[in-house]
C-alpha positions, 0 to 999 in steps of 0.5 A: 529175585535175590531171595529166590536165587538165595533159596535155590542156591542154598538148596543146591549146595546141599545136594550131591553133585557129580562132574556134569553138574547135575543134582540126581536126588533133586526132583523138584523144579527151582519154582517148587523149591522156592514156593515150598521154602517160602511157604514154610518160612511164612508159617514159621514167621507167623508162628513167631509173631503170633506168640502172645506169651512174650512181653515187650522186652522179649520182642527183640527175640522174635525179630531174632527168630525171624532173621534165623528163618531167613538164614536157614534159607540161605538168605543174609539179612544185610549188615544190620543184623550184627547182633546175633 
């Protein structure tokens, strides 16, 4: 549930708000937002992992790219990701 909440919060933070805390430009439900963002993230991760042109030393960068996908969703990757 934490990733779901992070995705929703990230999208809501980028929306214009008014005093009654509404999101006038937001037409999607929270479920639709999470599903869309999740599918897009999975496609990005799949693309990164399918790149056979990298050697073993470059695989570190594949992991870094995956971490960045999560960060773009507004999800932290914990304290172990302290090298980027």
